[in-house]
Z-matrix of the N, CA and C atoms (Angstrom, degrees):
N
C 1 1.466
C 2 1.525 1 108.81
N 3 1.320 2 117.70 1 123.37
C 4 1.455 3 122.30 2 -179.45
C 5 1.517 4 109.23 3 -96.57
N 6 1.292 5 116.82 4 129.15
C 7 1.461 6 122.10 5 179.16
C 8 1.518 7 108.55 6 -108.15
N 9 1.307 8 118.23 7 120.26
C 10 1.455 9 122.50 8 177.70
C 11 1.510 10 109.52 9 -111.64
N 12 1.338 11 116.53 10 163.63
C 13 1.457 12 120.52 11 -176.18
C 14 1.522 13 112.28 12 -61.24
N 15 1.336 14 116.20 13 -34.85
C 16 1.458 15 119.26 14 -175.82
C 17 1.522 16 113.13 15 -90.81
N 18 1.313 17 116.58 16 5.64
C 19 1.465 18 119.85 17 179.43
C 20 1.518 19 109.19 18 -89.81
N 21 1.310 20 116.67 19 126.23
C 22 1.464 21 120.84 20 -176.34
C 23 1.520 22 110.20 21 -60.95
N 24 1.317 23 115.18 22 132.22
C 25 1.456 24 120.06 23 178.23
C 26 1.520 25 110.73 24 -62.54
N 27 1.318 26 116.75 25 -26.55
C 28 1.462 27 120.38 26 176.63
C 29 1.525 28 110.73 27 -60.53
N 30 1.322 29 117.04 28 -41.19
C 31 1.463 30 120.21 29 178.80
C 32 1.517 31 111.56 30 -65.40
N 33 1.335 32 115.60 31 -35.32
C 34 1.467 33 119.92 32 176.90
C 35 1.525 34 109.71 33 -62.90
N 36 1.334 35 116.70 34 -42.70
C 37 1.450 36 120.90 35 178.37
C 38 1.528 37 110.74 36 -61.28
N 39 1.317 38 116.05 37 -42.10
C 40 1.465 39 119.47 38 -179.39
C 41 1.521 40 110.95 39 -63.42
N 42 1.329 41 117.18 40 -36.59
C 43 1.452 42 120.28 41 179.67
C 44 1.523 43 111.88 42 -71.59
N 45 1.325 44 116.33 43 -29.13
C 46 1.466 45 119.38 44 179.08
C 47 1.515 46 111.44 45 -68.36
N 48 1.324 47 116.77 46 -36.34
C 49 1.463 48 120.94 47 -174.34
C 50 1.513 49 109.32 48 -98.65
N 51 1.330 50 115.54 49 86.79
C 52 1.455 51 120.98 50 -177.95
C 53 1.523 52 109.80 51 -127.71
N 54 1.331 53 114.87 52 174.92
C 55 1.453 54 119.38 53 176.06
C 56 1.508 55 112.17 54 67.31
N 57 1.331 56 115.42 55 -124.78
C 58 1.461 57 120.55 56 -176.49
C 59 1.526 58 112.19 57 -74.53
N 60 1.337 59 116.94 58 -8.91
C 61 1.467 60 120.15 59 -178.01
C 62 1.530 61 109.89 60 -125.33
N 63 1.320 62 117.52 61 75.55
C 64 1.468 63 119.97 62 -179.88
C 65 1.519 64 111.02 63 -66.63
N 66 1.318 65 116.51 64 158.10
C 67 1.466 66 118.91 65 178.62
C 68 1.516 67 111.22 66 -62.38
N 69 1.310 68 115.54 67 146.60
C 70 1.465 69 121.19 68 179.04
C 71 1.524 70 108.37 69 -112.25
N 72 1.319 71 116.72 70 122.31
C 73 1.453 72 121.90 71 176.13
C 74 1.523 73 108.23 72 -106.82
N 75 1.335 74 116.11 73 127.30
C 76 1.462 75 121.03 74 -179.04
C 77 1.525 76 109.53 75 -126.82
N 78 1.316 77 116.08 76 149.63
C 79 1.462 78 121.52 77 174.75
C 80 1.521 79 108.91 78 -121.23
N 81 1.333 80 115.42 79 145.02
C 82 1.462 81 121.70 80 179.05
C 83 1.521 82 109.06 81 -134.49
N 84 1.312 83 116.30 82 136.01
C 85 1.452 84 120.35 83 174.10
C 86 1.528 85 109.39 84 -76.00
N 87 1.330 86 116.82 85 163.17
C 88 1.460 87 120.89 86 179.55
C 89 1.517 88 111.12 87 -56.80
N 90 1.325 89 115.60 88 137.93
C 91 1.468 90 125.03 89 179.27
C 92 1.526 91 113.98 90 77.22
N 93 1.328 92 118.15 91 1.30
C 94 1.461 93 119.95 92 177.47
C 95 1.526 94 109.88 93 -82.02
N 96 1.322 95 116.49 94 139.78
C 97 1.465 96 121.45 95 -179.05
C 98 1.518 97 110.91 96 -78.25
N 99 1.324 98 115.62 97 133.30
C 100 1.467 99 121.83 98 174.80
C 101 1.521 100 109.49 99 -89.88
N 102 1.317 101 116.69 100 -45.94
C 103 1.472 102 120.46 101 168.41
C 104 1.519 103 109.43 102 -154.67
N 105 1.343 104 114.13 103 153.85
C 106 1.461 105 121.93 104 179.95
C 107 1.525 106 110.27 105 -100.58
N 108 1.346 107 117.96 106 157.53
C 109 1.467 108 119.74 107 169.81
C 110 1.527 109 109.25 108 -58.42
N 111 1.311 110 115.89 109 136.11
C 112 1.466 111 119.96 110 -179.54
C 113 1.514 112 114.12 111 95.69
N 114 1.328 113 118.12 112 -16.12
C 115 1.464 114 120.12 113 175.18
C 116 1.527 115 109.55 114 -65.41
N 117 1.330 116 118.09 115 147.88
C 118 1.468 117 119.30 116 177.51
C 119 1.525 118 111.46 117 -64.80
N 120 1.326 119 115.84 118 137.11
C 121 1.468 120 121.27 119 -179.00
C 122 1.525 121 108.84 120 -88.28
N 123 1.321 122 115.83 121 87.50
C 124 1.461 123 120.91 122 -174.50
C 125 1.523 124 113.67 123 -106.10
N 126 1.342 125 117.50 124 -19.12
C 127 1.451 126 120.37 125 -176.48
C 128 1.531 127 110.20 126 -135.44
N 129 1.323 128 115.34 127 154.36
C 130 1.454 129 122.91 128 174.11
C 131 1.527 130 107.39 129 -107.52
N 132 1.327 131 116.50 130 140.18
C 133 1.461 132 121.25 131 -173.50
C 134 1.520 133 112.11 132 -112.45
N 135 1.326 134 114.66 133 141.35
C 136 1.454 135 122.21 134 172.95
C 137 1.522 136 108.04 135 -119.57
N 138 1.328 137 116.21 136 126.75
C 139 1.459 138 121.60 137 -174.56
C 140 1.529 139 110.37 138 -86.63
N 141 1.331 140 116.25 139 110.57
C 142 1.460 141 122.00 140 -179.06
C 143 1.529 142 111.78 141 -82.36
N 144 1.330 143 116.24 142 -46.20
C 145 1.460 144 121.23 143 -176.89
C 146 1.519 145 110.09 144 -141.80
N 147 1.332 146 116.02 145 145.12
C 148 1.456 147 120.62 146 175.02
C 149 1.511 148 113.49 147 92.46
N 150 1.332 149 115.88 148 -161.73
C 151 1.464 150 122.95 149 -178.55
C 152 1.523 151 109.18 150 -137.18
N 153 1.326 152 115.80 151 143.58
C 154 1.468 153 122.83 152 -178.91
C 155 1.521 154 109.14 153 -121.24
N 156 1.320 155 116.08 154 134.10
C 157 1.469 156 121.50 155 177.79
C 158 1.518 157 109.31 156 -99.43
N 159 1.323 158 116.29 157 129.22
C 160 1.464 159 122.22 158 172.70
C 161 1.519 160 108.26 159 -106.93
N 162 1.326 161 116.19 160 132.68
C 163 1.456 162 119.66 161 -179.27
C 164 1.520 163 110.19 162 -142.26
N 165 1.320 164 114.44 163 161.47
C 166 1.456 165 121.99 164 174.91
C 167 1.520 166 107.98 165 -109.37
N 168 1.327 167 116.17 166 135.47
C 169 1.458 168 121.68 167 178.99
C 170 1.530 169 107.92 168 -108.14
N 171 1.337 170 116.42 169 125.31
C 172 1.453 171 121.38 170 -176.58
C 173 1.526 172 110.99 171 -101.74
N 174 1.331 173 115.45 172 165.90
C 175 1.462 174 120.95 173 -173.15
C 176 1.516 175 113.29 174 -56.23
N 177 1.317 176 116.53 175 -34.09
C 178 1.462 177 120.45 176 -179.06
C 179 1.526 178 112.04 177 -74.02
N 180 1.332 179 116.28 178 -3.51
C 181 1.454 180 120.01 179 -179.62
C 182 1.509 181 113.76 180 95.24
N 183 1.336 182 117.08 181 -4.80
C 184 1.458 183 120.71 182 179.83
C 185 1.524 184 110.21 183 -73.28
N 186 1.322 185 116.18 184 136.14
C 187 1.455 186 121.67 185 179.40
C 188 1.522 187 109.44 186 -117.28
N 189 1.335 188 116.39 187 122.99
C 190 1.459 189 122.11 188 -174.88
C 191 1.527 190 109.21 189 -113.55
N 192 1.315 191 116.88 190 125.58
C 193 1.460 192 121.63 191 176.79
C 194 1.521 193 109.88 192 -72.80
N 195 1.328 194 116.65 193 128.50
C 196 1.466 195 120.39 194 179.72
C 197 1.526 196 112.53 195 -112.68
N 198 1.328 197 117.76 196 -17.92
C 199 1.462 198 120.01 197 178.64
C 200 1.519 199 109.82 198 -163.02
N 201 1.329 200 114.35 199 150.76
C 202 1.453 201 121.89 200 173.89
C 203 1.520 202 106.23 201 -126.08
N 204 1.316 203 116.37 202 108.78
C 205 1.458 204 121.52 203 -171.09
C 206 1.522 205 111.64 204 -89.37
N 207 1.312 206 115.60 205 139.01
C 208 1.458 207 121.86 206 178.76
C 209 1.530 208 109.95 207 -100.64
N 210 1.338 209 115.27 208 176.37
C 211 1.461 210 120.86 209 177.30
C 212 1.527 211 110.63 210 -57.04
N 213 1.337 212 115.17 211 146.33
C 214 1.468 213 123.93 212 -178.67
C 215 1.521 214 113.05 213 74.95
N 216 1.346 215 116.80 214 17.10
C 217 1.465 216 120.62 215 174.93
C 218 1.526 217 110.26 216 -93.51
N 219 1.326 218 114.84 217 149.66
C 220 1.463 219 122.00 218 175.24
C 221 1.522 220 108.02 219 -110.60
N 222 1.327 221 117.03 220 136.12
C 223 1.463 222 119.37 221 177.89
C 224 1.527 223 109.88 222 -146.69
N 225 1.344 224 114.77 223 169.88
C 226 1.464 225 119.76 224 -174.65
C 227 1.516 226 111.89 225 80.79
N 228 1.346 227 116.80 226 36.97
C 229 1.465 228 120.72 227 -170.98
C 230 1.531 229 113.27 228 -114.09
N 231 1.328 230 117.96 229 14.54
C 232 1.470 231 119.72 230 -175.34
C 233 1.525 232 111.90 231 -57.84
N 234 1.326 233 117.68 232 -40.74
C 235 1.467 234 120.02 233 -179.74
C 236 1.521 235 111.51 234 -62.65
N 237 1.339 236 117.17 235 -33.33
C 238 1.462 237 120.28 236 177.51
C 239 1.522 238 110.64 237 -65.40
N 240 1.335 239 116.38 238 -36.62
C 241 1.460 240 120.28 239 -177.21
C 242 1.522 241 111.90 240 -75.44
N 243 1.323 242 116.77 241 -38.24
C 244 1.472 243 120.29 242 -176.66
C 245 1.514 244 112.50 243 -84.76
N 246 1.346 245 116.79 244 -22.97
C 247 1.453 246 120.14 245 -176.67
C 248 1.510 247 113.19 246 78.99
N 249 1.326 248 117.52 247 5.16
C 250 1.459 249 122.03 248 -179.84
C 251 1.518 250 110.39 249 -124.89
N 252 1.323 251 115.65 250 152.02
C 253 1.457 252 119.86 251 172.73
C 254 1.520 253 108.49 252 -65.44
N 255 1.306 254 116.14 253 131.69
C 256 1.455 255 118.85 254 -177.38
C 257 1.516 256 110.14 255 -145.68
N 258 1.318 257 115.00 256 167.56
C 259 1.456 258 120.69 257 175.55
C 260 1.527 259 109.42 258 -92.13
N 261 1.317 260 115.34 259 165.90
C 262 1.461 261 119.57 260 178.84
C 263 1.525 262 110.40 261 -63.09
N 264 1.317 263 115.15 262 139.88
C 265 1.461 264 121.87 263 -179.31
C 266 1.521 265 111.11 264 -97.68
N 267 1.346 266 116.21 265 -31.85
C 268 1.455 267 121.49 266 -175.76
C 269 1.527 268 112.20 267 -108.68
N 270 1.316 269 114.45 268 164.03
C 271 1.456 270 122.33 269 168.45
C 272 1.526 271 106.31 270 -97.48
N 273 1.331 272 117.63 271 117.42
C 274 1.460 273 122.40 272 -178.86
C 275 1.522 274 109.27 273 -104.97
N 276 1.334 275 115.76 274 122.61
C 277 1.461 276 122.05 275 -175.42
C 278 1.527 277 109.27 276 -130.21
N 279 1.322 278 116.16 277 143.51
C 280 1.464 279 120.68 278 174.77
C 281 1.523 280 108.98 279 -69.99
N 282 1.314 281 117.44 280 111.10
C 283 1.466 282 121.84 281 179.56
C 284 1.531 283 110.24 282 -75.67
N 285 1.324 284 114.80 283 -31.64
C 286 1.458 285 123.47 284 171.20
C 287 1.532 286 105.65 285 -131.61
N 288 1.324 287 119.70 286 173.89
C 289 1.470 288 118.59 287 169.76
C 290 1.523 289 109.18 288 -56.42
N 291 1.335 290 117.11 289 132.58
C 292 1.462 291 119.76 290 -175.07
C 293 1.528 292 111.51 291 -130.15
N 294 1.325 293 113.10 292 159.31
C 295 1.465 294 122.09 293 171.97
C 296 1.516 295 107.34 294 -128.79
N 297 1.322 296 116.55 295 127.86
C 298 1.459 297 122.60 296 -174.69
C 299 1.518 298 111.19 297 -121.75
N 300 1.307 299 114.77 298 150.97
C 301 1.458 300 122.18 299 170.61
C 302 1.519 301 106.76 300 -119.77
N 303 1.326 302 117.48 301 131.44
C 304 1.466 303 118.71 302 -177.86
C 305 1.517 304 111.00 303 -130.82
N 306 1.329 305 114.71 304 155.96
C 307 1.462 306 122.44 305 178.36
C 308 1.520 307 108.87 306 -140.18
N 309 1.338 308 118.25 307 150.20
C 310 1.473 309 120.51 308 177.79
C 311 1.517 310 110.68 309 -58.15
N 312 1.323 311 115.67 310 140.92
C 313 1.457 312 120.25 311 -174.44
C 314 1.531 313 112.00 312 -61.21
N 315 1.337 314 116.82 313 -30.52
C 316 1.471 315 119.81 314 179.11
C 317 1.525 316 111.08 315 -64.49
N 318 1.332 317 116.67 316 -38.90
C 319 1.460 318 119.40 317 179.38
C 320 1.516 319 112.09 318 -68.97
N 321 1.317 320 116.34 319 -38.69
C 322 1.461 321 120.08 320 177.68
C 323 1.529 322 109.81 321 -63.85
N 324 1.326 323 115.94 322 -43.64
C 325 1.466 324 120.20 323 179.46
C 326 1.525 325 111.19 324 -60.37
N 327 1.326 326 116.50 325 -42.96
C 328 1.465 327 120.43 326 179.26
C 329 1.519 328 111.13 327 -65.23
N 330 1.336 329 116.39 328 -40.68
C 331 1.465 330 120.38 329 179.14
C 332 1.516 331 111.43 330 -63.57
N 333 1.325 332 117.37 331 -37.82
C 334 1.458 333 120.90 332 178.54
C 335 1.527 334 111.45 333 -66.36
N 336 1.321 335 116.76 334 -36.78
C 337 1.464 336 120.70 335 178.55
C 338 1.522 337 111.30 336 -67.56
N 339 1.335 338 115.89 337 -35.14
C 340 1.463 339 120.60 338 -175.06
C 341 1.535 340 112.72 339 -85.87
N 342 1.337 341 117.10 340 -20.53
C 343 1.462 342 119.98 341 -172.65
C 344 1.527 343 111.32 342 -131.00
N 345 1.329 344 117.55 343 93.17
C 346 1.464 345 120.55 344 -179.45
C 347 1.529 346 112.83 345 -57.87
N 348 1.335 347 117.26 346 -34.69
C 349 1.462 348 119.37 347 -179.65
C 350 1.525 349 111.12 348 -65.79
N 351 1.331 350 115.84 349 -35.93
C 352 1.459 351 119.89 350 175.94
C 353 1.525 352 109.95 351 -64.69
N 354 1.319 353 115.83 352 -39.17
C 355 1.463 354 119.99 353 177.89
C 356 1.522 355 110.80 354 -60.52
N 357 1.341 356 116.94 355 -39.39
C 358 1.460 357 120.46 356 179.53
C 359 1.523 358 111.24 357 -67.41
N 360 1.341 359 117.16 358 -39.90
C 361 1.460 360 120.19 359 176.83
C 362 1.527 361 110.49 360 -60.63
N 363 1.322 362 115.38 361 -43.66
C 364 1.461 363 120.51 362 179.72
C 365 1.528 364 110.12 363 -64.63
N 366 1.322 365 117.11 364 -40.91
C 367 1.461 366 121.57 365 -178.70
C 368 1.524 367 110.91 366 -64.48
N 369 1.331 368 117.08 367 -41.26
C 370 1.457 369 119.98 368 178.83
C 371 1.530 370 110.63 369 -62.58
N 372 1.329 371 115.41 370 -41.11
C 373 1.463 372 119.38 371 178.75
C 374 1.516 373 111.88 372 -63.41
N 375 1.327 374 116.64 373 -41.64
C 376 1.463 375 120.65 374 -179.69
C 377 1.531 376 110.82 375 -69.32
N 378 1.319 377 117.28 376 -34.63
C 379 1.465 378 120.57 377 177.93
C 380 1.521 379 110.43 378 -63.02
N 381 1.326 380 116.22 379 -41.77
C 382 1.462 381 120.37 380 177.52
C 383 1.521 382 110.33 381 -63.63
N 384 1.331 383 116.42 382 -38.88
C 385 1.467 384 121.20 383 178.38
C 386 1.513 385 111.25 384 -62.79
N 387 1.320 386 116.92 385 -43.97
C 388 1.462 387 121.20 386 -179.96
C 389 1.531 388 110.03 387 -61.65
N 390 1.333 389 116.56 388 -42.04
C 391 1.457 390 120.35 389 178.86
C 392 1.515 391 110.56 390 -61.91
N 393 1.329 392 116.65 391 -43.24
C 394 1.459 393 118.76 392 -179.89
C 395 1.525 394 111.21 393 -65.94
N 396 1.331 395 116.72 394 -38.73
C 397 1.463 396 120.05 395 178.13
C 398 1.518 397 110.68 396 -60.48
N 399 1.328 398 117.08 397 -41.86
C 400 1.464 399 120.52 398 177.44
C 401 1.531 400 110.41 399 -61.70
N 402 1.330 401 116.32 400 -39.87
C 403 1.460 402 120.08 401 179.43
C 404 1.533 403 111.03 402 -67.55
N 405 1.334 404 117.27 403 -37.69
C 406 1.460 405 120.58 404 178.04
C 407 1.525 406 110.90 405 -65.23
N 408 1.321 407 116.55 406 -39.99
C 409 1.468 408 120.34 407 178.59
C 410 1.523 409 109.70 408 -63.18
N 411 1.344 410 116.61 409 -42.24
C 412 1.456 411 120.00 410 177.18
C 413 1.525 412 110.77 411 -62.65
N 414 1.325 413 116.32 412 -39.03
C 415 1.466 414 120.88 413 178.91
C 416 1.516 415 111.06 414 -60.78
N 417 1.319 416 116.65 415 -47.42
C 418 1.460 417 120.95 416 -176.86
C 419 1.523 418 112.32 417 -73.99
N 420 1.334 419 116.80 418 -12.87
C 421 1.464 420 119.69 419 177.44
C 422 1.525 421 111.29 420 -74.25
N 423 1.330 422 116.97 421 -19.30
C 424 1.469 423 120.40 422 177.68
C 425 1.531 424 109.69 423 -68.97
N 426 1.294 425 116.66 424 128.39
C 427 1.461 426 119.42 425 176.50
C 428 1.521 427 110.65 426 -79.58
N 429 1.321 428 116.49 427 -30.14
C 430 1.456 429 121.53 428 179.90
C 431 1.526 430 109.68 429 -78.62
N 432 1.337 431 117.13 430 123.52
C 433 1.457 432 121.24 431 -176.36
C 434 1.525 433 112.44 432 -65.35
N 435 1.318 434 116.34 433 -31.12
C 436 1.455 435 118.92 434 177.66
C 437 1.519 436 111.31 435 -61.81
N 438 1.322 437 116.30 436 -43.07
C 439 1.462 438 120.64 437 178.31
C 440 1.517 439 111.33 438 -67.46
N 441 1.333 440 116.72 439 -37.45
C 442 1.469 441 119.91 440 176.12
C 443 1.522 442 111.11 441 -59.60
N 444 1.327 443 114.54 442 -46.05
C 445 1.457 444 119.24 443 -177.60
C 446 1.522 445 111.05 444 -63.15
N 447 1.317 446 116.77 445 -46.58
C 448 1.461 447 120.25 446 -179.12
C 449 1.524 448 110.53 447 -62.77
N 450 1.321 449 117.76 448 -43.49
C 451 1.467 450 120.92 449 178.54
C 452 1.522 451 110.89 450 -59.93
N 453 1.336 452 115.93 451 -40.78
C 454 1.457 453 120.07 452 179.12
C 455 1.533 454 110.72 453 -66.20
N 456 1.316 455 117.63 454 -40.79
C 457 1.467 456 120.86 455 177.67
C 458 1.530 457 110.95 456 -61.29
N 459 1.327 458 116.74 457 -38.20
C 460 1.461 459 120.12 458 179.36
C 461 1.526 460 111.42 459 -68.82
N 462 1.332 461 117.09 460 -34.77
C 463 1.463 462 120.29 461 174.66
C 464 1.522 463 109.78 462 -64.56
N 465 1.331 464 116.42 463 -42.67
C 466 1.457 465 120.45 464 178.54
C 467 1.528 466 110.91 465 -62.33
N 468 1.332 467 117.07 466 -39.07
C 469 1.464 468 120.41 467 177.45
C 470 1.528 469 110.61 468 -62.16
N 471 1.322 470 115.50 469 -40.72
C 472 1.464 471 119.92 470 -178.63
C 473 1.519 472 111.95 471 -66.37
N 474 1.319 473 117.11 472 -44.20
C 475 1.459 474 120.35 473 -170.86
C 476 1.525 475 114.74 474 -99.44
N 477 1.335 476 117.01 475 -21.46
C 478 1.458 477 120.28 476 -177.98
C 479 1.531 478 112.22 477 -128.33
N 480 1.333 479 116.79 478 8.30
C 481 1.454 480 120.52 479 -173.13
C 482 1.522 481 114.48 480 -79.06
N 483 1.326 482 115.09 481 141.95
C 484 1.466 483 122.82 482 174.71
C 485 1.532 484 107.70 483 -122.22
N 486 1.339 485 118.81 484 119.12
C 487 1.464 486 120.13 485 179.68
C 488 1.532 487 111.28 486 -60.08
N 489 1.318 488 115.80 487 140.12
C 490 1.458 489 121.74 488 177.15
C 491 1.523 490 108.39 489 -142.89
N 492 1.328 491 116.50 490 176.49
C 493 1.463 492 120.44 491 -176.77
C 494 1.521 493 112.64 492 -61.66
N 495 1.340 494 116.83 493 -28.26
C 496 1.468 495 121.07 494 -176.07
C 497 1.521 496 113.77 495 -98.02
N 498 1.329 497 118.03 496 0.41
C 499 1.459 498 120.31 497 -177.68
C 500 1.511 499 111.37 498 142.25
N 501 1.331 500 116.78 499 -125.51
C 502 1.460 501 122.60 500 178.71
C 503 1.526 502 108.75 501 -129.02
N 504 1.325 503 115.52 502 124.54
C 505 1.464 504 120.51 503 177.92
C 506 1.517 505 109.87 504 -98.79
N 507 1.332 506 116.69 505 129.43
C 508 1.460 507 121.99 506 176.48
C 509 1.526 508 107.34 507 -76.53
N 510 1.321 509 115.88 508 117.63
C 511 1.461 510 120.96 509 -174.32
C 512 1.523 511 111.33 510 -82.75
N 513 1.319 512 115.08 511 55.24
C 514 1.466 513 122.80 512 175.79
C 515 1.522 514 107.82 513 -144.71
N 516 1.312 515 116.56 514 139.92
C 517 1.461 516 119.64 515 172.14
C 518 1.519 517 107.55 516 -87.09
N 519 1.323 518 115.99 517 111.28
C 520 1.458 519 121.61 518 -171.32
C 521 1.522 520 110.68 519 -114.65
N 522 1.315 521 115.89 520 123.63
C 523 1.461 522 119.15 521 171.83
C 524 1.517 523 108.92 522 -81.65
N 525 1.324 524 116.61 523 157.63
C 526 1.461 525 120.26 524 177.27
C 527 1.527 526 110.94 525 -62.11
N 528 1.324 527 116.64 526 -33.34
C 529 1.455 528 121.06 527 179.06
C 530 1.523 529 111.14 528 -66.07
N 531 1.343 530 116.75 529 -41.28
C 532 1.464 531 120.57 530 -179.95
C 533 1.523 532 111.02 531 -63.97
N 534 1.324 533 116.34 532 -40.36
C 535 1.467 534 120.03 533 177.68
C 536 1.523 535 110.18 534 -65.42
N 537 1.330 536 115.90 535 -42.50
C 538 1.464 537 120.32 536 179.92
C 539 1.525 538 111.11 537 -59.51
N 540 1.324 539 117.08 538 -43.54
C 541 1.465 540 120.70 539 -179.80
C 542 1.522 541 110.92 540 -64.36
N 543 1.324 542 116.79 541 -34.88
C 544 1.464 543 120.28 542 -177.59
C 545 1.520 544 112.39 543 -70.45
N 546 1.339 545 117.75 544 -32.31
C 547 1.473 546 119.76 545 -175.20
C 548 1.535 547 112.76 546 -108.19
N 549 1.329 548 116.08 547 7.34
C 550 1.461 549 119.04 548 177.84
C 551 1.506 550 113.46 549 71.52
N 552 1.330 551 116.45 550 39.97
C 553 1.454 552 121.38 551 -178.93
C 554 1.528 553 109.67 552 -123.19
N 555 1.330 554 116.46 553 -162.13
C 556 1.460 555 121.44 554 176.73
C 557 1.524 556 108.80 555 -120.26
N 558 1.316 557 116.17 556 158.53
C 559 1.462 558 120.64 557 -179.18
C 560 1.528 559 110.82 558 -61.01
N 561 1.331 560 116.34 559 -41.28
C 562 1.468 561 120.26 560 -179.17
C 563 1.528 562 110.88 561 -60.63
N 564 1.322 563 116.36 562 -45.08
C 565 1.467 564 120.54 563 179.80
C 566 1.520 565 111.46 564 -64.18
N 567 1.337 566 116.95 565 -44.83
C 568 1.467 567 120.93 566 179.49
C 569 1.520 568 111.10 567 -61.87
N 570 1.331 569 116.76 568 -42.03
C 571 1.464 570 120.49 569 178.78
C 572 1.524 571 110.91 570 -59.86
N 573 1.338 572 116.26 571 -43.06
C 574 1.467 573 120.57 572 -179.99
C 575 1.530 574 111.06 573 -65.59
N 576 1.334 575 116.32 574 -44.31
C 577 1.465 576 120.24 575 -177.48
C 578 1.521 577 111.90 576 -67.66
N 579 1.327 578 116.73 577 -40.03
C 580 1.463 579 119.54 578 176.67
C 581 1.527 580 110.48 579 -63.79
N 582 1.338 581 115.21 580 -38.43
C 583 1.460 582 119.40 581 176.50
C 584 1.515 583 111.99 582 -60.42
N 585 1.329 584 116.47 583 -40.93
C 586 1.471 585 120.68 584 178.15
C 587 1.532 586 110.83 585 -62.21
N 588 1.344 587 116.90 586 -42.75
C 589 1.461 588 120.38 587 -179.83
C 590 1.531 589 111.18 588 -66.83
N 591 1.322 590 116.71 589 -34.71
C 592 1.462 591 119.76 590 177.51
C 593 1.528 592 110.61 591 -67.11
N 594 1.315 593 117.00 592 -41.09
C 595 1.462 594 120.39 593 178.75
C 596 1.518 595 111.62 594 -63.01
N 597 1.335 596 116.12 595 -32.85
C 598 1.462 597 120.60 596 179.06
C 599 1.529 598 111.98 597 -83.39
N 600 1.342 599 117.20 598 3.06
C 601 1.471 600 123.21 599 179.21
C 602 1.527 601 112.17 600 64.52
N 603 1.326 602 116.60 601 22.55
C 604 1.461 603 120.23 602 177.84
C 605 1.529 604 111.98 603 -80.82
N 606 1.333 605 115.75 604 -31.92
C 607 1.458 606 120.70 605 -179.76
C 608 1.521 607 109.25 606 -138.16
N 609 1.331 608 114.97 607 165.33
C 610 1.454 609 121.79 608 166.78
C 611 1.517 610 107.16 609 -139.96
N 612 1.309 611 116.68 610 156.78
C 613 1.461 612 121.61 611 -177.72
C 614 1.518 613 108.84 612 -130.73
N 615 1.332 614 115.63 613 128.05
C 616 1.466 615 121.17 614 178.17
C 617 1.521 616 108.82 615 -136.92
N 618 1.333 617 115.62 616 119.78
C 619 1.468 618 121.99 617 -179.26
C 620 1.533 619 111.00 618 52.82
N 621 1.333 620 115.90 619 45.69
C 622 1.468 621 125.00 620 176.88
C 623 1.534 622 113.99 621 68.60
N 624 1.328 623 117.51 622 8.08
C 625 1.464 624 120.41 623 175.07
C 626 1.525 625 108.61 624 -102.94
N 627 1.329 626 115.01 625 128.56
C 628 1.459 627 121.55 626 -176.07
C 629 1.526 628 110.37 627 -94.71
N 630 1.312 629 116.65 628 131.91
C 631 1.458 630 122.31 629 172.20
C 632 1.525 631 108.95 630 -110.88
N 633 1.319 632 115.91 631 123.66
C 634 1.464 633 121.86 632 175.58
C 635 1.520 634 106.91 633 -94.98
N 636 1.319 635 116.94 634 118.47
C 637 1.456 636 120.61 635 -170.96
C 638 1.523 637 113.10 636 -77.26
N 639 1.323 638 117.02 637 -40.97
C 640 1.463 639 120.12 638 -179.44
C 641 1.530 640 108.54 639 -137.30
N 642 1.323 641 116.62 640 82.43
C 643 1.475 642 119.88 641 -176.34
C 644 1.522 643 114.15 642 -55.54
N 645 1.337 644 117.06 643 -40.63
C 646 1.474 645 119.36 644 -178.08
C 647 1.522 646 110.58 645 -65.92
N 648 1.333 647 116.18 646 -43.87
C 649 1.466 648 120.40 647 177.95
C 650 1.516 649 110.96 648 -63.27
N 651 1.325 650 116.16 649 -42.23
C 652 1.464 651 121.00 650 178.80
C 653 1.518 652 110.38 651 -60.38
N 654 1.325 653 116.37 652 -43.06
C 655 1.452 654 120.78 653 -179.33
C 656 1.525 655 111.36 654 -63.77
N 657 1.307 656 118.14 655 -42.10
C 658 1.461 657 121.72 656 -177.35
C 659 1.521 658 112.50 657 -69.62
N 660 1.318 659 116.77 658 -34.08
C 661 1.456 660 119.81 659 -172.76
C 662 1.524 661 113.90 660 -88.75
N 663 1.332 662 116.94 661 -26.95
C 664 1.470 663 117.64 662 -169.09
C 665 1.513 664 114.52 663 -123.47
N 666 1.310 665 120.63 664 0.96
C 667 1.466 666 120.45 665 179.41
C 668 1.517 667 110.14 666 -124.59
């Protein structure tokens, strides 16, 4: 199997899961759990549509968002990295309605051994994930909720942004509650802060999609 840069990773996944193990396509509504921490890591997931939130749950019950995955992301790969059978480390939740394609972890591992180019595609995806996780940690380090919100909006622009005449539109329909959960805030606070940014003409919102008008200016003034 030849893997080229312009070949969709989804097609590679479909080719891996053949014969007695056909590909499995699953859909999840927003806020539905895909897997919990401690679940056995038996399958690797490829995100076809939507966005998935990965978080860590701590003993005190606090849940911290560590990544927000976009379409064409691969997740659930910890066992591949460690080389050992392991349980899930993160809580994976549908941040929006999602569609996933999954394959048994053994097949993915075999495909990676047989196809170095596939390994490089996977590595690039994981590198981007690590960078986003670092950015999320920096975001949550802000004690000021306004700075948290702005940092999160800039992450969304980077990973989900579509250039438009007015700036960058985040290609996700985001409720105030979903944003609040991602940054460890409350819906009331997020609503107030978004209102402040709208009054300052920094953002606009249409049908739950946020447009950031001047990302560089926003970054300099509020983070």
